[in-house]
C-alpha positions as CSV (number, residue, x, y, z in Angstrom):
1,M,0.0,0.0,0.1
2,S,1.5,3.3,-1.0
3,D,-1.1,5.8,-0.1
4,A,-2.1,6.9,3.7
5,S,-5.7,5.8,3.3
6,G,-4.8,2.3,2.3
7,L,-2.3,2.1,5.4
8,I,-4.8,3.7,7.7
9,Q,-7.6,1.2,6.5
10,L,-5.2,-1.8,7.5
11,L,-4.1,0.0,10.7
12,N,-7.9,0.2,11.7
13,T,-8.5,-3.5,11.1
14,I,-5.4,-4.3,13.2
15,T,-7.1,-2.4,16.1
16,E,-10.2,-4.2,16.0
17,F,-8.6,-7.5,16.2
18,A,-6.2,-6.3,18.8
19,Q,-8.9,-4.8,21.0
20,Q,-11.4,-7.8,20.7
21,P,-9.5,-10.9,20.0
22,Q,-11.8,-13.2,21.6
23,T,-15.1,-12.1,19.6
24,K,-13.8,-10.3,16.4
25,I,-13.1,-12.7,13.6
26,T,-13.9,-10.4,10.5
27,P,-13.3,-6.7,10.0
28,S,-15.8,-4.4,9.7
29,V,-14.8,-3.2,6.6
30,P,-14.1,-6.2,4.3
31,P,-11.0,-5.9,2.2
32,I,-11.5,-5.2,-1.6
33,W,-8.5,-6.3,-4.1
34,Q,-10.5,-5.3,-7.4
35,R,-7.4,-3.7,-9.1
36,H,-9.2,-3.6,-12.6
37,L,-11.0,-0.9,-11.4
38,L,-8.4,1.5,-12.1
39,S,-6.9,-0.4,-15.0
40,A,-6.2,1.6,-18.4
41,R,-9.1,2.1,-20.7
42,Q,-9.4,0.0,-24.1
43,P,-8.0,1.8,-26.3
44,P,-6.1,3.9,-23.6
45,S,-5.9,7.7,-24.4
46,I,-3.9,10.5,-22.5
47,T,-6.4,13.5,-22.1
48,C,-5.1,15.7,-19.6
49,P,-1.7,17.2,-18.9
50,H,0.7,15.4,-16.7
51,H,4.0,17.4,-15.9
52,E,4.9,15.1,-13.3
53,Y,6.0,12.5,-15.8
54,D,7.8,15.1,-18.3
55,Q,10.9,13.1,-18.9
56,A,12.4,15.6,-21.4
57,L,11.8,18.3,-18.8
58,A,14.0,16.4,-16.3
59,G,16.7,15.6,-18.6
60,A,17.0,19.5,-19.8
61,A,17.1,20.4,-16.2
62,A,19.8,17.7,-15.5
63,A,22.4,19.8,-17.6
64,T,22.0,22.9,-15.2
65,T,22.9,23.6,-11.8
66,T,22.4,26.0,-9.0
67,T,25.0,28.6,-8.2
68,T,24.9,27.5,-4.4
69,T,24.5,24.1,-4.1
70,A,26.6,22.8,-6.7
71,N,29.1,21.3,-4.8
72,E,27.2,20.9,-1.6
73,T,26.0,17.5,-1.0
74,T,25.2,17.2,2.6
75,T,21.6,17.8,3.5
76,I,19.9,18.3,6.5
77,N,16.2,17.6,7.9
78,R,14.2,20.0,9.9
79,S,11.0,20.3,11.0
80,F,8.8,23.5,11.0
81,F,5.7,23.9,13.4
82,F,2.5,25.9,11.8
83,G,0.0,27.0,14.4
84,P,-3.1,29.1,13.9
85,K,-0.7,32.4,14.7
86,E,1.5,31.3,11.6
87,I,-1.0,30.3,9.4
88,K,-2.8,33.5,10.0
89,A,0.5,35.6,9.2
90,I,0.9,33.5,5.9
91,R,-2.5,34.4,4.7
92,N,-2.0,38.2,5.4
93,H,0.4,38.2,2.8
94,L,-2.4,37.5,0.2
95,P,-3.4,40.3,-2.0
96,H,-7.0,41.3,-0.9
97,H,-8.6,39.5,-3.7
98,H,-7.6,36.2,-2.2
99,H,-9.2,36.9,1.1
100,S,-12.7,36.6,-0.4
101,T,-12.0,33.4,-2.0
102,T,-11.3,29.7,-0.4
103,A,-7.9,28.6,0.2
104,S,-7.3,25.4,2.1
105,T,-4.5,25.4,4.9
106,F,-3.0,23.0,3.0
107,E,-2.6,25.0,-0.2
108,L,-1.5,27.9,1.6
109,L,1.0,26.2,3.3
110,T,2.4,24.5,0.1
111,A,2.6,27.7,-1.9
112,C,4.3,29.6,1.0
113,I,7.1,26.7,1.6
114,W,7.6,26.5,-2.2
115,Q,8.0,29.7,-2.8
116,C,10.4,30.5,0.2
117,R,12.3,27.2,-0.7
118,T,12.9,28.4,-4.3
119,R,14.0,31.8,-3.0
120,A,16.6,30.1,-0.7
121,L,17.9,27.7,-3.6
122,C,18.8,30.9,-5.4
123,L,18.2,29.5,-8.8
124,V,18.9,30.9,-12.2
125,P,15.6,32.7,-13.1
126,D,14.8,30.7,-16.2
127,E,15.2,27.7,-14.4
128,I,11.4,25.6,-14.5
129,V,10.5,24.4,-10.9
130,R,7.6,22.2,-10.0
131,V,5.7,21.2,-7.3
132,S,3.4,18.4,-7.0
133,C,0.5,17.7,-4.5
134,V,-0.4,14.4,-3.7
135,V,-4.3,13.9,-4.2
136,T,-6.5,10.9,-3.4
137,G,-9.5,9.6,-5.4
138,R,-11.0,7.6,-2.7
139,G,-14.5,9.1,-1.6
140,N,-16.9,10.6,-4.0
141,K,-15.1,13.9,-4.7
142,H,-13.5,12.8,-8.1
143,G,-16.1,10.4,-9.2
144,L,-14.3,6.9,-9.0
145,N,-16.8,5.7,-6.7
146,L,-14.6,2.9,-5.7
147,P,-16.1,0.6,-2.9
148,P,-15.3,1.0,0.8
149,G,-12.5,-1.4,1.7
150,Y,-10.5,-1.0,-1.5
151,Y,-6.7,-1.5,-1.1
152,G,-4.2,-0.2,-3.2
153,N,-2.9,3.3,-4.5
154,V,-5.4,5.8,-5.4
155,I,-3.3,8.8,-5.7
156,T,-2.0,10.9,-8.1
157,F,0.3,13.8,-8.3
158,P,-1.0,16.8,-10.3
159,T,1.8,19.4,-10.9
160,A,2.1,23.2,-10.9
161,M,5.2,24.7,-12.7
162,T,6.8,28.0,-13.2
163,K,10.0,29.8,-13.7
164,A,12.1,30.1,-10.6
165,G,12.2,33.8,-10.9
166,M,8.8,34.6,-11.3
167,L,8.2,32.5,-8.3
168,S,10.6,34.2,-6.5
169,M,9.7,37.6,-7.1
170,L,6.0,37.6,-7.4
171,P,3.9,37.9,-4.2
172,L,2.7,34.5,-2.4
173,G,-0.8,34.9,-4.4
174,Y,0.9,33.9,-7.4
175,A,2.3,30.7,-6.0
176,L,-1.3,29.9,-4.7
177,E,-2.7,30.5,-7.8
178,L,-0.6,27.7,-9.3
179,V,-1.3,25.1,-6.6
180,K,-5.0,26.0,-6.6
181,K,-5.0,25.4,-10.2
182,A,-3.0,22.1,-10.3
183,K,-5.4,20.6,-7.7
184,A,-8.3,21.6,-9.2
185,Q,-7.6,19.7,-12.7
186,V,-7.8,16.2,-10.7
187,S,-11.0,14.5,-11.8
188,E,-12.4,11.1,-12.8
189,E,-11.0,11.7,-16.1
190,Y,-7.4,12.9,-14.7
191,F,-6.9,9.6,-12.9
192,R,-8.3,7.4,-16.0
193,S,-5.6,9.6,-18.4
194,V,-2.9,8.6,-15.7
195,A,-3.9,4.8,-16.0
196,D,-3.8,5.3,-19.9
197,L,-0.5,7.2,-19.8
198,M,0.8,4.2,-17.9
199,V,0.0,1.9,-20.7
200,I,1.0,4.2,-23.6
201,K,4.6,5.2,-22.1
202,G,5.5,2.2,-20.6
203,R,4.9,2.9,-16.8
204,P,7.4,5.7,-16.5
205,S,8.8,7.1,-13.4
206,Y,7.7,9.8,-11.6
207,T,10.6,12.4,-12.7
208,L,12.5,14.3,-9.7
209,E,15.3,16.8,-10.4
210,A,17.2,17.7,-7.2
211,N,16.3,21.3,-6.0
212,K,13.9,22.0,-9.0
213,D,11.2,19.5,-7.9
214,Y,9.1,19.0,-4.6
215,I,6.4,17.2,-3.6
216,V,4.0,17.6,-0.8
217,S,1.3,15.2,1.0
218,D,-1.2,16.1,3.5
219,T,-2.0,13.3,6.1
220,T,-3.4,15.9,8.9
221,R,-6.9,14.1,8.2
222,A,-5.6,10.7,7.5
223,G,-6.4,9.4,11.1
224,F,-2.7,8.4,12.2
225,D,-3.4,10.2,15.5
226,K,-6.5,8.2,16.2
227,V,-5.1,4.8,15.7
228,D,-5.5,2.9,19.2
229,F,-4.4,-0.9,19.7
230,G,-6.0,-0.8,23.2
231,W,-3.2,1.1,24.7
232,G,-4.5,4.8,23.9
233,K,-4.1,7.2,21.3
234,P,-0.5,7.5,19.9
235,V,1.8,10.1,20.8
236,F,2.7,11.0,17.3
237,G,1.6,9.5,14.1
238,G,3.2,10.2,10.7
239,V,6.3,10.9,8.8
240,P,9.2,11.8,11.2
241,R,11.4,13.4,8.6
242,A,11.5,14.5,5.1
243,I,12.0,11.7,2.3
244,S,14.5,13.5,0.0
245,L,12.5,16.0,-2.0
246,I,9.2,15.0,-0.3
247,S,7.3,16.7,2.7
248,V,4.7,15.1,4.3
249,F,2.2,17.2,6.5
250,S,1.4,15.7,9.9
251,R,-0.8,16.7,12.8
252,F,1.3,17.7,15.6
253,R,0.8,19.6,19.1
254,D,3.4,22.1,20.4
255,I,4.6,21.0,23.9
256,K,5.5,24.4,24.6
257,G,2.6,26.2,23.6
258,G,-0.1,23.6,23.7
259,E,-1.1,24.4,20.2
260,D,-2.6,22.0,17.8
261,G,-1.0,22.6,14.4
262,I,0.9,21.0,11.5
263,A,4.5,19.9,11.5
264,V,6.4,20.0,7.9
265,P,9.7,18.2,7.8
266,I,12.1,20.0,5.1
267,C,15.1,18.3,3.6
268,L,17.9,20.7,2.1
269,P,21.3,21.4,1.9
270,E,22.8,23.3,5.4
271,S,23.4,26.7,3.6
272,V,20.0,26.4,2.0
273,M,18.3,25.6,4.9
274,D,19.8,28.7,6.7
275,R,18.0,31.0,4.0
276,F,15.1,28.9,3.9
277,E,14.3,29.5,7.6
278,Q,15.1,33.4,7.1
279,E,12.4,33.5,4.4
280,L,9.8,31.6,6.0
281,K,10.8,34.1,9.2
282,K,9.7,36.9,6.8
283,M,6.3,35.0,6.0
284,I,5.5,34.4,9.7
285,Q,7.0,37.2,11.9
286,E,7.7,40.4,9.8
287,P,4.9,43.1,9.4
288,V,2.7,42.7,6.6
289,R,2.5,45.2,3.7
290,H,-0.4,44.0,1.5
291,P,0.9,43.7,-1.9
292,P,-1.5,45.2,-4.8
293,N,-4.1,43.0,-6.5
294,H,-2.4,41.4,-9.4
295,K,-4.1,39.6,-12.4
296,P,-3.6,36.0,-12.7
297,I,-0.4,35.3,-14.7
298,S,0.2,32.3,-16.9
299,M,2.2,29.3,-15.5
300,L,5.2,30.0,-17.6
C-alpha cells in the first residue's frame, strides 16, 4: 500500500482484532482487492496534461546546476511547526482579492513553502521549478466511486510549474494560484488519463530533479493520531522526517505552547536551509504590507 488511506485502513482493521481478540473474527470493513477498477481504458488515451512525468524536462534540467549547491552534497532535516498564529500571518501576505476566495490551509502552506524554498535555492531565473500535490481519489469527490475497503494506490500527483524567477519575485498569491489550479484539474478523467499514460508510455517513473522539484502530501486528516491498539491514542503518527524532496504534513501539538497545528519536515543542503529559515521568518514574523491586487499570470 502506497497511500495513507490504505495504510490507515489496514491499521484500523488490526486495532479491531487487537482490542477484541476473542470475539472479532472478521473486519467491519471487508477488504476489496479489485485492482481492475483502475485499469487503463480500451483503447487507452491521454487526455490531460501530466507534467510530473515529463521526462524531457528532467533531462534538460540535469544539464544545469544552481549557483549555490553544485558542490554541496550534505543535506539536513528540520521540521517546522505551523499553528493558528503562523497560518494567519502567512494568509495576511495574500492580495486582498484572495481573502474573499477559498484557499485551504494545505494549499496556503504548500504555496508558502514552495516559494520560500525556491528563493533559498537561488536558482537561475529561467530554471523551471515544479511542485506536486498528492491527491487521493477515494470517496466521492472525484467520481471514481471505489467501494469502501478498496486496498491499493488511489493517489495521483498533479503538478504546478513555473520559472524560478517568477516564483521568487512575485507575491505569494501567484504561487497560491498555481497550486490551486494544479489541484483543481484532478477529476475522474484525470485519474483515467494517468492509468492510460502508464500503458502508452511504459510505466514511466515520476521524475524528480534535485532542487527544482518538490512533492507535498497532507496526512493531517488521515487518522494516524487516532489509531488505538488498546493502549490509548498515539503520541505521534506520521512521517518523522522529509524523504528527499518530499514533505509530508502531519498533525502535531506544540509541547511548549500547547497549540495544535501542522508539522512540516524539510530536507535541504545546510546553507540553503539557513536561507530557507530566513525566508520563512519573513512570512510568519515580519509586519505585512499587503501587496497590490494583481491579475492571474500564466504558469510560465
